[in-house]
Biopython code that builds the backbone (N, CA, C, O; Angstrom):
import numpy as np
from Bio.PDB.StructureBuilder import StructureBuilder

atoms = [
    (1, "ASN", "N", (0.812, -1.206, 0.000)),
    (1, "ASN", "CA", (0.000, 0.000, 0.000)),
    (1, "ASN", "C", (0.846, 1.258, 0.000)),
    (1, "ASN", "O", (0.452, 2.278, 0.565)),
    (2, "ARG", "N", (1.970, 1.190, -0.610)),
    (2, "ARG", "CA", (2.771, 2.408, -0.710)),
    (2, "ARG", "C", (2.901, 2.798, -2.179)),
    (2, "ARG", "O", (2.881, 1.938, -3.060)),
    (3, "PRO", "N", (3.031, 4.075, -2.436)),
    (3, "PRO", "CA", (3.127, 4.526, -3.831)),
    (3, "PRO", "C", (4.344, 3.928, -4.533)),
    (3, "PRO", "O", (5.370, 3.653, -3.910)),
    (4, "GLU", "N", (4.208, 3.736, -5.824)),
    (4, "GLU", "CA", (5.333, 3.260, -6.624)),
    (4, "GLU", "C", (6.382, 4.356, -6.706)),
    (4, "GLU", "O", (6.036, 5.538, -6.686)),
    (5, "PRO", "N", (7.650, 3.993, -6.797)),
    (5, "PRO", "CA", (8.684, 5.017, -6.974)),
    (5, "PRO", "C", (8.488, 5.756, -8.306)),
    (5, "PRO", "O", (7.893, 5.226, -9.245)),
    (6, "ASP", "N", (8.989, 6.961, -8.362)),
    (6, "ASP", "CA", (8.850, 7.777, -9.575)),
    (6, "ASP", "C", (9.603, 7.204, -10.760)),
    (6, "ASP", "O", (9.395, 7.648, -11.890)),
    (7, "ASN", "N", (10.463, 6.240, -10.535)),
    (7, "ASN", "CA", (11.273, 5.709, -11.627)),
    (7, "ASN", "C", (10.752, 4.369, -12.146)),
    (7, "ASN", "O", (11.537, 3.510, -12.548)),
    (8, "SER", "N", (9.444, 4.193, -12.138)),
    (8, "SER", "CA", (8.842, 2.952, -12.632)),
    (8, "SER", "C", (8.591, 3.042, -14.130)),
    (8, "SER", "O", (8.339, 4.116, -14.677)),
    (9, "LEU", "N", (8.667, 1.886, -14.777)),
    (9, "LEU", "CA", (8.396, 1.778, -16.204)),
    (9, "LEU", "C", (7.450, 0.603, -16.389)),
    (9, "LEU", "O", (7.705, -0.491, -15.885)),
    (10, "ILE", "N", (6.367, 0.826, -17.108)),
    (10, "ILE", "CA", (5.371, -0.218, -17.320)),
    (10, "ILE", "C", (5.353, -0.557, -18.806)),
    (10, "ILE", "O", (5.203, 0.326, -19.652)),
    (11, "LEU", "N", (5.507, -1.857, -19.120)),
    (11, "LEU", "CA", (5.512, -2.316, -20.506)),
    (11, "LEU", "C", (4.524, -3.458, -20.654)),
    (11, "LEU", "O", (4.353, -4.261, -19.737)),
    (12, "SER", "N", (3.874, -3.532, -21.807)),
    (12, "SER", "CA", (2.936, -4.623, -22.055)),
    (12, "SER", "C", (2.620, -4.717, -23.532)),
    (12, "SER", "O", (2.619, -3.721, -24.255)),
    (13, "PHE", "N", (2.348, -5.948, -23.967)),
    (13, "PHE", "CA", (1.814, -6.156, -25.315)),
    (13, "PHE", "C", (0.297, -5.976, -25.315)),
    (13, "PHE", "O", (-0.325, -5.859, -26.371)),
    (14, "ASP", "N", (-0.288, -5.954, -24.118)),
    (14, "ASP", "CA", (-1.734, -5.812, -23.959)),
    (14, "ASP", "C", (-2.026, -4.413, -23.408)),
    (14, "ASP", "O", (-1.809, -4.169, -22.222)),
    (15, "PRO", "N", (-2.514, -3.492, -24.245)),
    (15, "PRO", "CA", (-2.754, -2.124, -23.788)),
    (15, "PRO", "C", (-3.825, -2.022, -22.700)),
    (15, "PRO", "O", (-3.776, -1.116, -21.868)),
    (16, "VAL", "N", (-4.790, -2.942, -22.700)),
    (16, "VAL", "CA", (-5.844, -2.923, -21.679)),
    (16, "VAL", "C", (-5.254, -3.325, -20.327)),
    (16, "VAL", "O", (-5.543, -2.699, -19.307)),
    (17, "ALA", "N", (-4.431, -4.366, -20.322)),
    (17, "ALA", "CA", (-3.772, -4.785, -19.083)),
    (17, "ALA", "C", (-2.855, -3.674, -18.570)),
    (17, "ALA", "O", (-2.805, -3.418, -17.367)),
    (18, "LEU", "N", (-2.136, -3.017, -19.471)),
    (18, "LEU", "CA", (-1.250, -1.925, -19.072)),
    (18, "LEU", "C", (-2.043, -0.801, -18.419)),
    (18, "LEU", "O", (-1.656, -0.304, -17.361)),
    (19, "ASP", "N", (-3.137, -0.401, -19.030)),
    (19, "ASP", "CA", (-3.967, 0.665, -18.456)),
    (19, "ASP", "C", (-4.569, 0.243, -17.116)),
    (19, "ASP", "O", (-4.708, 1.063, -16.208)),
    (20, "THR", "N", (-4.925, -1.030, -16.996)),
    (20, "THR", "CA", (-5.484, -1.532, -15.741)),
    (20, "THR", "C", (-4.441, -1.473, -14.630)),
    (20, "THR", "O", (-4.737, -1.017, -13.526)),
    (21, "VAL", "N", (-3.233, -1.928, -14.912)),
    (21, "VAL", "CA", (-2.153, -1.894, -13.917)),
    (21, "VAL", "C", (-1.815, -0.447, -13.562)),
    (21, "VAL", "O", (-1.618, -0.129, -12.390)),
    (22, "ALA", "N", (-1.747, 0.428, -14.559)),
    (22, "ALA", "CA", (-1.444, 1.843, -14.296)),
    (22, "ALA", "C", (-2.531, 2.478, -13.431)),
    (22, "ALA", "O", (-2.226, 3.235, -12.509)),
    (23, "ARG", "N", (-3.785, 2.176, -13.720)),
    (23, "ARG", "CA", (-4.881, 2.696, -12.903)),
    (23, "ARG", "C", (-4.768, 2.201, -11.465)),
    (23, "ARG", "O", (-4.967, 2.967, -10.522)),
    (24, "ASP", "N", (-4.450, 0.931, -11.303)),
    (24, "ASP", "CA", (-4.315, 0.371, -9.958)),
    (24, "ASP", "C", (-3.167, 1.011, -9.189)),
    (24, "ASP", "O", (-3.261, 1.197, -7.975)),
    (25, "ILE", "N", (-2.092, 1.347, -9.880)),
    (25, "ILE", "CA", (-0.976, 2.060, -9.238)),
    (25, "ILE", "C", (-1.448, 3.431, -8.769)),
    (25, "ILE", "O", (-1.146, 3.845, -7.650)),
    (26, "LEU", "N", (-2.189, 4.134, -9.624)),
    (26, "LEU", "CA", (-2.716, 5.448, -9.235)),
    (26, "LEU", "C", (-3.667, 5.345, -8.052)),
    (26, "LEU", "O", (-3.646, 6.190, -7.157)),
    (27, "VAL", "N", (-4.498, 4.312, -8.047)),
    (27, "VAL", "CA", (-5.427, 4.111, -6.937)),
    (27, "VAL", "C", (-4.646, 3.910, -5.641)),
    (27, "VAL", "O", (-4.942, 4.555, -4.636)),
    (28, "ARG", "N", (-3.642, 3.013, -5.655)),
    (28, "ARG", "CA", (-2.835, 2.771, -4.447)),
    (28, "ARG", "C", (-2.120, 4.037, -3.993)),
    (28, "ARG", "O", (-2.040, 4.313, -2.796)),
    (29, "HIS", "N", (-1.605, 4.800, -4.938)),
    (29, "HIS", "CA", (-0.899, 6.041, -4.614)),
    (29, "HIS", "C", (-1.834, 7.035, -3.936)),
    (29, "HIS", "O", (-1.489, 7.611, -2.904)),
    (30, "ARG", "N", (-3.009, 7.237, -4.509)),
    (30, "ARG", "CA", (-3.971, 8.184, -3.921)),
    (30, "ARG", "C", (-4.467, 7.696, -2.570)),
    (30, "ARG", "O", (-4.657, 8.502, -1.659)),
    (31, "GLU", "N", (-4.682, 6.389, -2.419)),
    (31, "GLU", "CA", (-5.103, 5.853, -1.124)),
    (31, "GLU", "C", (-4.028, 6.087, -0.069)),
    (31, "GLU", "O", (-4.340, 6.428, 1.072)),
    (32, "ALA", "N", (-2.767, 5.906, -0.444)),
    (32, "ALA", "CA", (-1.662, 6.127, 0.493)),
    (32, "ALA", "C", (-1.591, 7.590, 0.933)),
    (32, "ALA", "O", (-1.139, 7.893, 2.038)),
    (33, "LEU", "N", (-2.036, 8.480, 0.071)),
    (33, "LEU", "CA", (-2.046, 9.911, 0.399)),
    (33, "LEU", "C", (-3.345, 10.330, 1.081)),
    (33, "LEU", "O", (-3.509, 11.494, 1.448)),
    (34, "GLY", "N", (-4.271, 9.381, 1.252)),
    (34, "GLY", "CA", (-5.552, 9.677, 1.885)),
    (34, "GLY", "C", (-6.524, 10.403, 0.980)),
    (34, "GLY", "O", (-7.433, 11.079, 1.462)),
    (35, "ARG", "N", (-6.345, 10.273, -0.330)),
    (35, "ARG", "CA", (-7.221, 10.950, -1.291)),
    (35, "ARG", "C", (-8.256, 9.994, -1.859)),
    (35, "ARG", "O", (-8.105, 8.774, -1.788)),
    (36, "SER", "N", (-9.295, 10.560, -2.413)),
    (36, "SER", "CA", (-10.381, 9.787, -3.000)),
    (36, "SER", "C", (-9.907, 9.060, -4.259)),
    (36, "SER", "O", (-9.103, 9.583, -5.031)),
    (37, "THR", "N", (-10.419, 7.852, -4.447)),
    (37, "THR", "CA", (-10.081, 7.066, -5.630)),
    (37, "THR", "C", (-11.320, 6.651, -6.418)),
    (37, "THR", "O", (-11.206, 6.019, -7.468)),
    (38, "ASP", "N", (-12.497, 7.004, -5.917)),
    (38, "ASP", "CA", (-13.745, 6.557, -6.545)),
    (38, "ASP", "C", (-13.822, 6.911, -8.024)),
    (38, "ASP", "O", (-14.219, 6.080, -8.840)),
    (39, "TYR", "N", (-13.448, 8.133, -8.376)),
    (39, "TYR", "CA", (-13.592, 8.571, -9.765)),
    (39, "TYR", "C", (-12.669, 7.790, -10.707)),
    (39, "TYR", "O", (-13.005, 7.598, -11.875)),
    (40, "LEU", "N", (-11.510, 7.339, -10.213)),
    (40, "LEU", "CA", (-10.600, 6.585, -11.076)),
    (40, "LEU", "C", (-11.234, 5.275, -11.536)),
    (40, "LEU", "O", (-11.101, 4.885, -12.696)),
    (41, "VAL", "N", (-11.910, 4.613, -10.635)),
    (41, "VAL", "CA", (-12.553, 3.350, -10.983)),
    (41, "VAL", "C", (-13.838, 3.606, -11.765)),
    (41, "VAL", "O", (-14.117, 2.918, -12.747)),
    (42, "ARG", "N", (-14.619, 4.593, -11.332)),
    (42, "ARG", "CA", (-15.886, 4.917, -12.003)),
    (42, "ARG", "C", (-15.678, 5.327, -13.459)),
    (42, "ARG", "O", (-16.450, 4.940, -14.337)),
    (43, "GLN", "N", (-14.638, 6.105, -13.707)),
    (43, "GLN", "CA", (-14.432, 6.634, -15.062)),
    (43, "GLN", "C", (-13.561, 5.735, -15.938)),
    (43, "GLN", "O", (-13.136, 6.148, -17.017)),
    (44, "SER", "N", (-13.297, 4.528, -15.489)),
    (44, "SER", "CA", (-12.495, 3.628, -16.318)),
    (44, "SER", "C", (-13.320, 2.428, -16.793)),
    (44, "SER", "O", (-12.816, 1.310, -16.899)),
    (45, "THR", "N", (-14.587, 2.687, -17.074)),
    (45, "THR", "CA", (-15.465, 1.621, -17.557)),
    (45, "THR", "C", (-15.032, 1.114, -18.936)),
    (45, "THR", "O", (-15.392, 0.006, -19.333)),
    (46, "HIS", "N", (-14.266, 1.920, -19.657)),
    (46, "HIS", "CA", (-13.784, 1.492, -20.972)),
    (46, "HIS", "C", (-12.888, 0.249, -20.855)),
    (46, "HIS", "O", (-12.781, -0.533, -21.799)),
    (47, "LEU", "N", (-12.252, 0.073, -19.695)),
    (47, "LEU", "CA", (-11.388, -1.090, -19.519)),
    (47, "LEU", "C", (-12.212, -2.384, -19.458)),
    (47, "LEU", "O", (-11.855, -3.376, -20.093)),
    (48, "SER", "N", (-13.297, -2.374, -18.706)),
    (48, "SER", "CA", (-14.134, -3.572, -18.647)),
    (48, "SER", "C", (-14.836, -3.815, -19.987)),
    (48, "SER", "O", (-15.053, -4.962, -20.376)),
    (49, "THR", "N", (-15.187, -2.740, -20.685)),
    (49, "THR", "CA", (-15.777, -2.887, -22.020)),
    (49, "THR", "C", (-14.771, -3.538, -22.971)),
    (49, "THR", "O", (-15.130, -4.411, -23.761)),
    (50, "ALA", "N", (-13.519, -3.109, -22.891)),
    (50, "ALA", "CA", (-12.477, -3.678, -23.753)),
    (50, "ALA", "C", (-12.277, -5.159, -23.464)),
    (50, "ALA", "O", (-12.060, -5.943, -24.387)),
    (51, "GLN", "N", (-12.347, -5.552, -22.196)),
    (51, "GLN", "CA", (-12.212, -6.974, -21.876)),
    (51, "GLN", "C", (-13.410, -7.753, -22.407)),
    (51, "GLN", "O", (-13.250, -8.856, -22.931)),
    (52, "THR", "N", (-14.605, -7.191, -22.276)),
    (52, "THR", "CA", (-15.804, -7.847, -22.801)),
    (52, "THR", "C", (-15.691, -8.066, -24.306)),
    (52, "THR", "O", (-16.141, -9.087, -24.826)),
    (53, "LEU", "N", (-15.089, -7.106, -25.002)),
    (53, "LEU", "CA", (-14.889, -7.211, -26.452)),
    (53, "LEU", "C", (-13.654, -8.041, -26.803)),
    (53, "LEU", "O", (-13.307, -8.179, -27.976)),
    (54, "GLU", "N", (-12.991, -8.595, -25.779)),
    (54, "GLU", "CA", (-11.795, -9.426, -25.936)),
    (54, "GLU", "C", (-10.638, -8.684, -26.597)),
    (54, "GLU", "O", (-9.867, -9.260, -27.364)),
    (55, "VAL", "N", (-10.535, -7.395, -26.283)),
    (55, "VAL", "CA", (-9.425, -6.590, -26.781)),
    (55, "VAL", "C", (-8.213, -6.742, -25.866)),
    (55, "VAL", "O", (-7.073, -6.614, -26.313)),
    (56, "GLY", "N", (-8.457, -7.012, -24.596)),
    (56, "GLY", "CA", (-7.384, -7.164, -23.624)),
    (56, "GLY", "C", (-7.941, -7.611, -22.291)),
    (56, "GLY", "O", (-9.132, -7.897, -22.169)),
    (57, "ALA", "N", (-7.076, -7.669, -21.291)),
    (57, "ALA", "CA", (-7.452, -8.217, -19.981)),
    (57, "ALA", "C", (-7.451, -7.158, -18.889)),
    (57, "ALA", "O", (-6.546, -6.328, -18.803)),
    (58, "THR", "N", (-8.494, -7.208, -18.052)),
    (58, "THR", "CA", (-8.513, -6.393, -16.830)),
    (58, "THR", "C", (-8.533, -7.276, -15.595)),
    (58, "THR", "O", (-8.263, -6.806, -14.490)),
    (59, "ASP", "N", (-8.850, -8.543, -15.772)),
    (59, "ASP", "CA", (-8.903, -9.493, -14.668)),
    (59, "ASP", "C", (-7.473, -9.792, -14.205)),
    (59, "ASP", "O", (-6.661, -10.271, -14.996)),
    (60, "PRO", "N", (-7.153, -9.514, -12.924)),
    (60, "PRO", "CA", (-5.784, -9.749, -12.431)),
    (60, "PRO", "C", (-5.298, -11.184, -12.645)),
    (60, "PRO", "O", (-4.096, -11.404, -12.799)),
    (61, "SER", "N", (-6.210, -12.168, -12.657)),
    (61, "SER", "CA", (-5.786, -13.556, -12.864)),
    (61, "SER", "C", (-5.327, -13.805, -14.302)),
    (61, "SER", "O", (-4.675, -14.810, -14.583)),
    (62, "LEU", "N", (-5.666, -12.893, -15.206)),
    (62, "LEU", "CA", (-5.262, -13.026, -16.603)),
    (62, "LEU", "C", (-4.029, -12.191, -16.933)),
    (62, "LEU", "O", (-3.499, -12.275, -18.041)),
    (63, "ILE", "N", (-3.575, -11.394, -15.987)),
    (63, "ILE", "CA", (-2.436, -10.498, -16.207)),
    (63, "ILE", "C", (-1.200, -11.094, -15.530)),
    (63, "ILE", "O", (-1.193, -11.333, -14.322)),
    (64, "ASP", "N", (-0.171, -11.325, -16.316)),
    (64, "ASP", "CA", (1.091, -11.855, -15.783)),
    (64, "ASP", "C", (1.966, -10.658, -15.417)),
    (64, "ASP", "O", (2.725, -10.150, -16.243)),
    (65, "LEU", "N", (1.846, -10.220, -14.171)),
    (65, "LEU", "CA", (2.561, -9.033, -13.694)),
    (65, "LEU", "C", (3.908, -9.451, -13.129)),
    (65, "LEU", "O", (3.988, -10.276, -12.219)),
    (66, "ARG", "N", (4.956, -8.874, -13.677)),
    (66, "ARG", "CA", (6.317, -9.160, -13.207)),
    (66, "ARG", "C", (6.983, -7.856, -12.808)),
    (66, "ARG", "O", (7.019, -6.897, -13.579)),
    (67, "GLU", "N", (7.501, -7.838, -11.607)),
    (67, "GLU", "CA", (8.198, -6.648, -11.125)),
    (67, "GLU", "C", (9.679, -6.971, -11.054)),
    (67, "GLU", "O", (10.085, -7.942, -10.416)),
    (68, "ILE", "N", (10.481, -6.151, -11.713)),
    (68, "ILE", "CA", (11.929, -6.356, -11.753)),
    (68, "ILE", "C", (12.600, -5.087, -11.241)),
    (68, "ILE", "O", (12.352, -3.993, -11.749)),
    (69, "ALA", "N", (13.445, -5.241, -10.239)),
    (69, "ALA", "CA", (14.191, -4.107, -9.695)),
    (69, "ALA", "C", (15.588, -4.101, -10.314)),
    (69, "ALA", "O", (16.307, -5.098, -10.251)),
    (70, "LEU", "N", (15.955, -3.000, -10.895)),
    (70, "LEU", "CA", (17.278, -2.846, -11.485)),
    (70, "LEU", "C", (18.156, -1.981, -10.587)),
    (70, "LEU", "O", (17.688, -1.035, -9.954)),
    (71, "GLY", "N", (19.381, -2.314, -10.550)),
    (71, "GLY", "CA", (20.336, -1.484, -9.808)),
    (71, "GLY", "C", (20.359, -1.719, -8.394)),
    (71, "GLY", "O", (21.123, -1.077, -7.673)),
]
sb = StructureBuilder()
sb.init_structure("model")
sb.init_model(0)
sb.init_chain("A")
sb.init_seg("    ")
for serial, (resi, resn, name, xyz) in enumerate(atoms, 1):
    if name == "N":
        sb.init_residue(resn, " ", resi, " ")
    sb.init_atom(name, np.array(xyz, "f"), 0.0, 1.0, " ", f" {name:<3s}", serial, name[0])
structure = sb.get_structure()
């Protein structure tokens, strides 16, 4: 539950999964700062629509998230 460092890089072949992970990072960051996150989830309905259309994945069980620390 801590914000990601400013030096993070997110890569994906699946743009929907990338946007989902990025949104989740923003949600965690705002929660850590004690700010509201409702609008981030409410206004990202396009992500669930994209998954329904099989354009990409928003379900965490379908996203192979790998975190690699360099240096």
